Every structure is written in C-alpha cells, then in structure tokens.
N, C-alpha and C positions, 0 to 999 in steps of 0.2 A: 443480388448484385448491388453494390453501393457505388454510386458515382459521385465524385467530388470535383467541383468546377472552380476554376480561378480564371478571371477574365481581365482584359485591359482595353481601354479606348485611348487611342493616340490621335492627335490632330496637329495640324500646322498652326503656328501662332496667328496667322491671318485668317484662319478658318477656311482656307481654300481646299483642304483635303482632310479626310479622317479615315480611320480604320478601327475595327474591333476584332479581337481574337480571344479565344478561350482555350484553356487547358482542360482536358477531360481525363481524369484519372480513374481507372478501374483496376480490379485486382491483378489483371494480366498485362496492362499496357498504360502508357501515358501518350495520349494523342493530342495534337493541336488542330484547331479549326479556325480559319479566318472567316469571320462571319460576314463582313462586308468591307469594301473599300469604296469610298466616295470621293470624287474629285469634281470641283466646280467646273462647269463648261468652259469658263474663261481661262482656266488653268490647265486644261487638258493638252495632251501632246507635248508636254515639257518634261516628261520623266518622273512626275510627281507620284503617279500610281506605282511605278516600280520602286521608288524610295519608300513609300508607305508599306509595300509588300515586304521589302527587305527588313524594315523596322519590325514588322509583325513576326517575321521568321526569326529575327535575333531574339525577340522577347520569348517566343515559344521554345527556341533551342535552349535559352538560359533556364527555362523552367523544366527542362528534361525531356521535351517532346522530340522524337526522332522521325515521326511521320506527321505530315500536316496536310489537311484537305481544305479545299475552298468551298464555302457554303456548307450545306448538309449538316451533319453533327447534331442529330436529335438528342435530347429534346431542345425546345426553344430555338429551333433553327429559323432563320429568316427566309431562306430559299433552299430547295433540294440540291442545289448545285449552281453552276453558272448557266444562265439563260442562253440557249443555243442561238438566239437572235442577237445576243450581245457580242458582236464580233470583236470590239476592242478589248473586252474583258478576257475573251478566249485567247486573243493574240498575246495579251500581257502574261497570262498563265503559261502558255507554251514557251514564250521567250524567256521566262524565269525558270524553266526547267521542269515544269509540271507535266504530268502525263494523264491522259484520259483513262479513267478506271471504270467508267460506267455511264449510263444515261438513265435519267428518271423522267417520268411523265406526270404532268398535271392534266386532269380531265375536267370537263365541264358537264355538270349534271343538271337538267331542268328541275327546278324545285316543285314542279307539278307531279313529280314521281310519287306514287302512292303504292303501298303494299299492306296487306292485311296483317293484323297482329295474330299470331298463332293462338289456337285455343289453349287456355290454361296459362297464358303469359300476360303479365301485368306490365304496362309501360308507364313510367313515371319520370317527370321532370325533376332533376335534383338541383337544389339551390334556387335562388330567386324566389319565385312564388311557389315553388315546389318543396319537396323534402330536402332539408339540409343536413340532418342527422337522424340517427335511428338505426334499428337492426338491419334494414335493407341497405342503407348507405354503407354501414360498416361491412356487410358481407361483400358488397361490390368493391369497396376499397381494398379488401383483402384479396379479392380475385385479381384486381389489376396489379397489386403489389407482387403477387405470385406469378402471374402469367406474362405481364408486360411492365416490368418495373421501370423501364425507360420512359413510360408514358405517365408516371405518377404526377409529374409537374403539371402537364396539360390537363390531367384528370381533375386535379384540385382547382385549376384555373376555371375549368368548365363549370364546376359546382359554384365557385365564387361568382361567376358571371350569370349563373342561372341558365346556362346554355348546354347542359349535359343531360342526356336521357339514359335511364337505366331500364333494363328488362329483367323481370323477376318471375320466378315460377310460382304459380298458385296451386300446383299439383302436389299432393302429399307424397312423401317418400322420395323426393328428388334430390335430397342432400342439400347443398348450398342453394339458397333461393336466388342468388345472383347469376344471371345468364349472360349478361353482356352490357356494353355501354357504347354510346356514340356522342360526340361533342361537336360543336361548331363555334367558330369565331373566338377560339381561345387565344390565337395570336393575330389573326386577321379576320375582319368581318367578312362573312360569306364563305369562309373556308371550312370544309367539313373535315373532322378528324380531331383526335384519333378515334379509332373504332376497333372494338374487339368483342368476340363471341366466345363463351366458354367452350373449350375443345369438345366436350361431350354433346354440345347442343348446336353444332354447326350443321349446315345443310338442312335446317328445319324451319327456315324463315325468320329466325330471330334477328339476324343482321339486317335483312331487308326491311323488317318492321322498324328497326332503330333508325336506319337511313331515312325511311319514310317520315318518321316523327321529326327528325332534324330538318328535312326538306320542308315540311309543313310549317315549322317554326320560322325558317328563313323566308318562306313565302309570305307569312304574316308580317314580317319585317320589311317587305318590299323587294326582296331579291327574286328575280325571275330565274337566275342561274346560280348554282353553287359550284365553287371550285373544290375539287378533290385532289389534294396535293400528294406527290410522292407515291403514286398508286402502285401497289404490288399486284393485286388480283385484277389486272386490266379487263379480263373477260367478264368478271363479275359485274363491273360497272358498265361495260359496253353493252351487256345484255339488258341493262336497265336504262338505256338511252343516252349514256354518256358519250361525249365526243372529245377529241384531243383539244386541249387548251394551249399548253406550252410544253416544251422539252428543255431539260436541264442536263448538262454534262457535268459529271463529277471528276474533279482533278485532284491529284495527290502528288506529293513529293517527299523524298527522304531528306532530312536535314543533316548537315554535318554537326558533330558535337562542338560546343563552344570552345574557343581557344583560351584555356585557363591561364596561359602564359602571357596573353596580350595585356 
C-alpha cells in the first residue's frame, strides 16, 4: 500500500488561531484529516475555531477529499481523536455537523514492567548506540513494510532517535530472523508505539519482551509511567498493569464537493 500525503497549515494574521490539515491518498480513497485547531484563550468564544474548521474543510474539499476526520489519521497523528475531556472541541465538532464514529483509549503503563526474553530470541536496540544498518535491520524493515506499511514512518523515526527495539530469532530454520519491533518517543516523549510481532510468533512472549525493553529504556530516561496510545488490545496491556489514561472520540463528516461555478 502506498500512501501519499499533502498538508497545509493555516493561521490568522495576528497569530490568534491556527489549524493543520492533511490529505491522505491511498489506492482506494482520498481522505482528509484535521490534525489540530488551536485558538488563543483570549480569542476563544468568538467563532474563530469554527472559521478555522471551515477553512480546513474548504481546502480538503478542493483537494478531492469527501470524508474528513478530526485527529487520528495515522501515521504522524498528534492525537487519536478529540479528547473526551475537551468539551469545547467536542461541541465545535457536533455543531459543525460531525458525528462520533468511535472511541479510542490511551493507557498508562508503569515502566517498572518487566518480562523475560524468550529462549532463542535476541533483543537489540536499533539506531543510536545500537545497530543502524545490517542484515537484521533490513529483515525487520522488510517485515514492517509487508505487515504494517502504515508504520514505516514511525519505524524509521524510531531508528533515527535510537528508540526502537527489534526482536530477532537465533534459532536455525525459522525463516526470516525478524520477529517484531517496538518503539517509544517517536512523536512524543514517553509514548510507546508502534509495536508489532510477526504473525507466526505471537502469543510466545516476543511482544511482552519488546514492551519490557522499551519500558526499561524509558525508566532509565526518568519516566515512571509510559503512555500507550490508541490501544487496540486493551486486555493485553491491562493484564500487564496498565490503567486508563485518557479517552478520545473520533469524529467524521462527509464533505460537499466544491462548487466549481463559484
């Protein structure tokens, strides 16, 4: 799958408000995402947020998007959606015709979490003081490109920051040596992810060992807690001591096509 992004940042002349939006093109659709809208506290409650939102929608519609979402939009997303505690932002979305299409959770995991590395598995830091290139890195990059292409950007950022750990097989006859990966702080310090384990090696402790390695790294950097955003397998992390941190609602809206006669 190939994703092509085009983005824009718009702001008021006096700097009292700004917004960012992105077009995400895939083989089957053109979707728009509004990454953020920010209004200075002194300029709030004057309709500026609504005007910024309308400007973003006009730009997205002109680029061919017919469906637009607030937040979300991996990769390089700022938030998994609209924070459930942010009532003004939710009110703005609903007043502008958006509908709730889901809810995502962020969990908080103590960095004291530890799990053993399974026998025959080698854990390595990639980038930074660890391996940056070589056969193992190439095999892991190929695994990510094949299984989770949407995470390639964060994968490369993790290597660049030296904040990505890879798991590799030391057992003969296992095929590809790459078993999985886990990164932290690719977009925000203290945030874990993305994380992926080769489909053939799930439920064998590889993912837990990767999370443990990342937690250990964060603990050395002074983080007592790690944020696990946009959690899918809630039970997996809950069983490892994670608790609820924040909830985000996902909003979506269908846009009208641009008026070409205007």
